[in-house]
N, C-alpha and C positions, 0 to 999 in steps of 0.2 A: 486383442482387447481394446487397444487404442483405436483401431479402425472401426470397430463396432460402436464405440462410444461416440466417435465423431460422426459416423453415419446416422446415429439416432438423433444427435443434437441438430445436425443439418436438416434431417427430415422434419423435426419439430418446428424448425425455423423457416420452413417453406423452401428448402433447397439452397439457402444462402449461408455459406460458412461464416462470413463476416457477421451477419446478423446473429448466427448461432453463438459466436464468441461473445457478442454483446449481451445476449440473453443469459448465457452461462455465467458471465461476470455479475450481472445484476442478481441472479439467483444466489450466487455465493455471498454477495454483500448483504442480501436480505437474511440469509442464514446466519450471518455473523452479527446482525444488528443487535441482538440482546447483549452480546459481549461488548460491543462498542458503546452501548448505553451505559453499561457498567463501568467501562473505562472512563467515559465522560464524567460519571458521578464521582469516581475516584479522583480525577483531576480537580474537580471542584472542592472535594474534601481536603485534598492536599493544599490547595490554595488558601482555604479557610484556616487550615491548621498550621500554615507556614510559620507564624510567630512562635507557636508552641514547639514545633519541630526545631526551630532555630535555638530556642531556649534550652531544649534537652541536649542538643549537640554541644552547646557552650558549657552546660553543667557537667555532662558525662563524657565529654570528648576524649578524656584520658583513660576512660574505662569502657572499652568497646562492648564487653559482655553486658554491663549494666545498661549502656545506651541501647543495645539491641533489644533488651527486655522492655525498657521503657517505651521505645518506639512501637514494638509489637503490641504492648498494652494499649497505647493510644490509638493505634489503628483498629484494634479489636473493639474498643469502646465505640468507634464510629461505624463498626460493621463492615470494614473493608480490610485490604491488605496492601502492603507496599509493592507487591508483585502483581496486583490485579491489572495494572496498566499494560503489561506485556502479553496478556492472554490473547487479545485479538490478533496481534502480530504472529504469535505461534500458531494460532488456529488457521491462519491464511497459508502457512507453508505447504500443507498437502495440496492445496488448490494451485498454488504457484508452481509446484513440482509437476502436477498433472498438465497444466497449461504449457509448461516448457517441453514436456514429453510430446504433447500433441504438435506443438509448433516445430519441433525438430524431427518429427517422425518422417521417414522418407516418402511415405505414400498417403498418410492420413489427409493432408490438405492439397494433394496433387490436383491441379486443374482449377483450384478455387482462388479467386482474386478479390481485391478491393479496388474498384475503379481501375481494373487492368493490372494491378500490382499483385504478384503471387504472394499469398499469405504465408507460405513456407519459406520465403526468401529473406535473407538478411540484406541490409543496406548495401554492403559491398557487392553482393551477388547481383542485386538489381542494377547497380551502376555498370557492372561488367556485362550484363546481358542486354540492357536497354540503352546504355550511354548516359553520360552525366546530365545532358539536357533532354529529359523525357518525362512523360506524364507519370510513369511508375516512380521515378525518383522524386518528383514533386509530391506525390502522395506520401512517400516515406518522410520527406522533409516536413510536411505538414503535421504528420502524426508526432514526430519527434518534437517539433515546435510546440504543439499543444501539450504534450507531456511535460515539457520544460516549463510552460506557463503555469500549469497546474501545480508543479513542484514548487514554483515560486510562491504561489498562494498558500500552499501547505507549509512552507518554511515560515511564512508570516504568522501562521496560526500557532506555531510552537511556542510554548511558555516554558522556559528553563528556570529551575530553582536558583535563587540568588546565590546559594552556598556552593553551587557547582563551580569547579575550576573554569577559568576563561577558555582554556583549550577545549574542554568538554562542551561548553556553550556553542563554540564555533562548529564543532563536529555535529552536534544535534541539529543545528540550522542547515548544515550541508547535506544531511542524510536524505531528505526528500529528493534531491537531485540525482540520487542513485537510480531512480526510475528512468530518468532521461538517458543516463549512460547505458542502462540495460536495453532501452528501446533502440539505441544506436547499434548495438551489437547482436541483438536477438532478432529472430524472424518477425515479420510484420504482424503475424497473429499474436505473438506475445506482446508486442508494442500496443496493439489495439486493446488487449486485455488490461495492460497497465494504465492506459489512458482512461478507460471507463472506470476501472477500480479506483484510481487516485482521484478522479473527478468526483466520484460518489463520496469518497472519504472526506474530501474538502467540504463538500456541500453538507454532509452529515454532521461534521464537527461544528460547522457554522450554525446549523439548526439546533443541535444539542446544547451549544454554548449559550444560546439565547433563551433557553427554557429551563425552568426549575426541574431538577431531577431528584 
């Protein structure tokens, strides 16, 4: 099944597996766009409701059941939910799993490269096969560097609620760098997917944040 899917995507992209990964990633992001628009709308609603949310927590902080009801009622009045923001992340999981299966499949990407770097190889394997000073290693370094740069931009976009504990604020701002760590240990195909996907996400959030929803 994996081989058939990869063969189809590569055929559609004119025989280039790397281009196929890029097109597949863009298709996934377009598919998830309605959920991301909803997430952006929820974030703006939360920002607008922040004073009311803070007041409810101060008033009913000692009564979790009452607080939960009041928060649910407030969100329902605005036509949203406190859990709406996690839907895009959950929706991406099947595609991330599929990309991981493709990238780690023993034959699916055999013979396919990005500027001479095998798409199915991890960074350690590329160093072992081509040496530390080589074009394939340079390609891997460039992809990881770009993923890290995009993660930095993503971290700057994160808005953490003031009432969150300081430790949670730090964790939230470090989460985007998980993509850079993943690119370091996963095959190049997965790193390319992460690069395109996170770059799209950063651009998408910037556009949605600047427009009324």
